[in-house]
C-alpha positions as CSV (number, residue, x, y, z in Angstrom):
1,M,110.4,-17.7,0.2
2,P,108.3,-17.1,-3.0
3,L,109.7,-18.6,-6.2
4,V,108.1,-15.8,-8.3
5,S,108.5,-12.0,-7.9
6,T,106.3,-9.2,-9.3
7,E,107.2,-5.7,-10.3
8,R,104.6,-3.1,-11.3
9,F,105.2,-0.3,-13.7
10,E,101.8,1.4,-13.3
11,A,102.9,4.7,-15.1
12,E,103.4,2.5,-18.2
13,R,100.5,0.2,-17.5
14,Y,102.4,-3.2,-17.3
15,A,103.9,-5.6,-14.7
16,T,106.6,-8.1,-14.8
17,V,106.4,-11.6,-13.2
18,T,109.7,-13.3,-12.9
19,L,110.2,-17.1,-12.3
20,D,112.8,-17.1,-9.6
21,R,114.4,-20.6,-9.2
22,P,117.6,-20.0,-11.1
23,E,119.6,-22.9,-9.5
24,K,117.1,-25.3,-11.2
25,L,116.8,-23.2,-14.4
26,N,113.4,-22.1,-13.2
27,A,112.0,-25.6,-13.6
28,F,108.3,-25.9,-12.7
29,N,107.5,-27.5,-9.3
30,D,104.2,-27.2,-7.5
31,E,105.4,-24.2,-5.4
32,L,106.6,-22.2,-8.4
33,L,103.4,-22.9,-10.3
34,D,101.3,-21.9,-7.3
35,D,103.3,-18.7,-6.9
36,L,103.0,-17.9,-10.6
37,F,99.2,-18.2,-10.7
38,S,98.8,-16.3,-7.5
39,A,100.8,-13.4,-9.0
40,L,98.8,-13.5,-12.2
41,D,95.5,-13.7,-10.4
42,A,96.4,-10.6,-8.4
43,L,97.4,-8.7,-11.5
44,A,94.2,-9.7,-13.4
45,K,92.3,-7.6,-10.9
46,D,94.6,-4.6,-11.1
47,D,93.0,-2.1,-13.5
48,A,96.3,-0.1,-13.5
49,V,98.0,-3.0,-15.4
50,S,97.1,-3.6,-19.0
51,S,99.6,-6.4,-19.8
52,V,102.0,-8.8,-18.0
53,I,105.5,-9.9,-18.9
54,I,106.5,-13.4,-17.8
55,R,110.3,-13.9,-17.7
56,G,112.8,-16.1,-16.0
57,S,115.7,-15.2,-13.7
58,G,119.4,-16.1,-14.1
59,G,119.5,-15.8,-17.9
60,N,117.0,-18.7,-18.6
61,F,113.3,-18.8,-19.1
62,S,112.5,-22.3,-17.7
63,A,113.7,-25.9,-18.1
64,G,110.0,-27.0,-18.0
65,Y,108.6,-29.6,-15.6
66,D,110.8,-30.6,-12.7
67,V,111.7,-34.2,-13.7
68,V,112.9,-34.9,-10.1
69,S,109.3,-34.9,-9.0
70,G,108.4,-37.6,-11.4
71,Y,106.3,-37.7,-14.6
72,A,104.2,-40.7,-15.4
73,S,101.8,-41.9,-12.7
74,A,101.1,-45.5,-11.6
75,S,98.2,-46.1,-14.0
76,A,97.2,-44.7,-17.4
77,Y,94.1,-43.1,-15.9
78,A,96.1,-41.5,-13.0
79,D,98.7,-40.4,-15.5
80,W,96.0,-38.8,-17.7
81,R,94.5,-37.0,-14.7
82,N,97.9,-35.7,-13.7
83,L,98.6,-34.4,-17.2
84,Q,95.1,-32.8,-17.5
85,E,95.8,-30.9,-14.3
86,K,98.9,-29.5,-16.0
87,I,96.8,-28.6,-19.1
88,D,94.3,-26.8,-16.8
89,L,97.1,-24.4,-15.9
90,W,98.1,-23.7,-19.5
91,E,94.5,-23.2,-20.4
92,R,94.3,-20.5,-17.7
93,I,97.3,-18.8,-19.4
94,W,95.5,-19.0,-22.7
95,K,92.3,-17.6,-21.2
96,Y,94.0,-14.9,-19.0
97,P,92.0,-11.7,-19.5
98,K,94.9,-9.5,-20.3
99,P,97.7,-9.8,-22.9
100,L,100.6,-12.0,-21.6
101,I,104.0,-11.3,-23.0
102,A,106.7,-14.0,-22.7
103,A,110.3,-12.7,-22.6
104,V,112.4,-15.8,-23.4
105,E,116.1,-16.0,-23.1
106,G,118.5,-18.9,-22.5
107,H,116.7,-22.3,-22.1
108,C,113.0,-22.7,-22.7
109,L,112.5,-26.5,-22.6
110,G,109.8,-29.1,-22.5
111,G,106.7,-28.0,-20.6
112,A,107.9,-24.3,-20.6
113,T,107.1,-24.3,-24.3
114,M,103.5,-24.9,-23.4
115,L,103.4,-21.8,-21.3
116,V,104.9,-19.7,-24.0
117,A,102.6,-21.2,-26.7
118,C,99.6,-20.0,-24.6
119,C,100.9,-16.5,-24.2
120,D,99.7,-13.7,-26.5
121,L,103.1,-12.2,-27.6
122,V,106.6,-13.6,-27.4
123,V,110.0,-11.8,-27.5
124,V,113.0,-14.2,-27.6
125,S,116.7,-13.7,-27.5
126,E,118.4,-14.6,-30.8
127,T,120.4,-17.3,-29.0
128,A,117.5,-18.8,-27.0
129,N,117.3,-22.6,-26.9
130,I,113.7,-23.6,-27.4
131,G,114.0,-27.4,-26.9
132,W,112.0,-30.5,-26.9
133,P,112.7,-33.5,-24.6
134,S,116.1,-35.1,-25.0
135,I,114.7,-38.6,-24.3
136,P,111.6,-40.0,-26.1
137,L,109.1,-40.7,-23.3
138,G,106.0,-38.9,-24.5
139,G,103.5,-39.0,-27.3
140,G,102.8,-35.4,-28.4
141,L,102.1,-33.1,-25.4
142,L,104.2,-30.2,-26.8
143,S,104.1,-30.5,-30.6
144,T,100.3,-30.7,-30.9
145,V,100.1,-27.2,-29.4
146,S,103.2,-25.7,-31.1
147,L,102.1,-26.7,-34.6
148,W,99.5,-23.9,-34.4
149,H,102.4,-21.4,-34.4
150,I,105.1,-23.1,-36.4
151,G,103.2,-25.3,-38.9
152,M,102.8,-29.1,-39.2
153,R,106.2,-29.8,-41.0
154,K,108.3,-28.2,-38.3
155,A,106.1,-29.6,-35.5
156,K,106.6,-33.1,-36.8
157,E,110.4,-32.6,-37.1
158,L,110.5,-31.5,-33.5
159,S,108.3,-34.3,-32.3
160,Y,110.1,-37.1,-34.2
161,I,113.7,-36.3,-33.3
162,A,114.6,-36.5,-29.6
163,G,116.4,-33.4,-28.2
164,N,115.4,-31.3,-31.2
165,G,114.8,-27.5,-30.9
166,M,114.9,-24.0,-32.3
167,T,117.0,-21.0,-31.9
168,G,115.3,-17.7,-31.1
169,V,115.9,-16.5,-34.7
170,E,114.4,-19.7,-36.2
171,A,111.4,-19.5,-33.7
172,T,110.7,-15.9,-34.9
173,Q,111.0,-16.9,-38.6
174,L,108.5,-19.7,-38.1
175,G,106.0,-17.5,-36.2
176,W,106.5,-19.0,-32.7
177,A,107.8,-15.6,-31.5
178,N,107.0,-12.0,-32.5
179,Q,110.6,-10.8,-32.5
180,A,114.2,-11.9,-31.8
181,V,116.7,-9.6,-30.2
182,P,120.2,-9.8,-28.7
183,A,120.1,-11.6,-25.3
184,E,120.9,-8.4,-23.3
185,E,117.9,-6.6,-24.9
186,T,115.2,-9.3,-24.3
187,T,113.6,-7.8,-21.2
188,E,113.6,-4.2,-22.5
189,A,112.2,-5.3,-25.9
190,A,109.3,-7.0,-24.0
191,A,108.8,-3.9,-21.9
192,T,108.7,-1.7,-25.1
193,L,106.0,-4.0,-26.5
194,A,104.1,-3.8,-23.2
195,R,104.2,0.0,-23.2
196,R,102.8,0.1,-26.7
197,V,100.0,-2.4,-25.7
198,G,99.2,-0.2,-22.7
199,R,98.2,2.7,-24.9
200,T,95.1,0.7,-26.0
201,P,92.3,1.1,-23.5
202,L,92.0,-1.9,-21.2
203,D,88.4,-2.7,-22.0
204,L,89.2,-2.9,-25.7
205,L,92.2,-5.2,-25.0
206,Y,89.8,-7.6,-23.2
207,L,87.5,-7.6,-26.3
208,K,90.3,-7.9,-28.8
209,K,91.9,-10.8,-27.0
210,N,88.6,-12.6,-26.6
211,A,87.7,-12.1,-30.2
212,L,91.0,-13.5,-31.5
213,N,91.1,-16.4,-29.0
214,R,87.6,-17.4,-29.9
215,V,88.5,-17.8,-33.5
216,F,91.5,-19.9,-32.7
217,D,89.4,-22.0,-30.3
218,R,86.8,-22.6,-33.0
219,Q,89.6,-23.9,-35.2
220,G,90.5,-26.3,-32.4
221,F,93.4,-24.8,-30.4
222,T,92.1,-25.7,-26.9
223,E,91.1,-29.1,-28.1
224,A,94.6,-29.7,-29.3
225,L,95.9,-28.5,-25.9
226,R,93.9,-31.1,-24.2
227,A,94.3,-33.9,-26.7
228,G,98.1,-33.8,-26.1
229,A,97.6,-35.0,-22.6
230,E,95.6,-38.0,-23.9
231,W,98.2,-39.0,-26.4
232,D,101.0,-38.6,-23.8
233,S,99.3,-40.8,-21.2
234,I,98.7,-43.5,-23.9
235,S,102.3,-43.3,-25.0
236,H,103.5,-43.9,-21.4
237,T,102.0,-47.4,-21.6
238,A,103.9,-48.3,-24.7
239,E,106.3,-51.3,-24.5
240,S,109.1,-49.2,-25.9
241,I,109.0,-46.9,-22.9
242,D,110.3,-49.8,-20.7
243,A,113.2,-50.2,-23.1
244,V,114.0,-46.4,-22.9
245,K,113.9,-46.5,-19.1
246,A,116.2,-49.5,-19.1
247,Q,118.7,-47.5,-21.3
248,M,118.4,-44.7,-18.8
249,A,119.2,-47.1,-15.9
250,E,122.1,-48.6,-17.8
251,L,123.6,-45.5,-19.4
252,G,122.6,-42.8,-16.9
253,L,120.6,-39.7,-17.9
254,K,123.5,-38.1,-19.8
255,G,124.4,-41.3,-21.5
256,A,120.8,-41.9,-22.6
257,I,120.7,-38.3,-24.0
258,R,123.9,-39.0,-26.0
259,H,122.4,-42.2,-27.3
260,F,119.2,-40.6,-28.7
261,S,121.0,-37.5,-30.0
262,G,123.4,-39.7,-31.9
263,D,126.5,-38.1,-30.3
């Protein structure tokens, strides 16, 4: 059964792609990611669709990478290759030919923040939890991309403090999102935005997106996207990682989270 569903609203020139793994908070596994990009590829070729909304089912956007499937690989090189493959996916989001609108409510954690950072427009619920990893196991995969939207000071705060995050309201104030609305209005607010985008001719949308993205790329956005994978793979070889893993083994996942959060 597909882990992503698609709904077209051709009269209003947009489509909605929904991550549909609610029992796992829509966490990314290989099947979900394959389904997501298959859906997006099909919509990219549909001239009746000018923009695409990406949302999550069950009241949450996504918990990010499915940690059950593992994270770091056996060697630093294999780890780097694995992370680069993930970055390839987010670069495809960044380079998608049509405007992508993220509709974020509930939890948007870890790797899911990468997807949103590469979308064009973002609508969040006021109470959304945009969170960084609760246990310090990485070296900068998320924050090096997010700083382009929220600034260096906040990016460093999120990177340095395990389990840190932003509410939807704060994310909008910082520029990570375009607007924050009550949770029950998130999908409709994104749809309203998509309808307004759809009034601009599709060929002009292609040109406008390419023009804006090219400026950001000249400033180094895509390079920052890729550099994060390099720093993360290096950090996974740090001696302190073994100590963190030992704490996880001793205290359990929830106990380790409490330890690093100071609770």
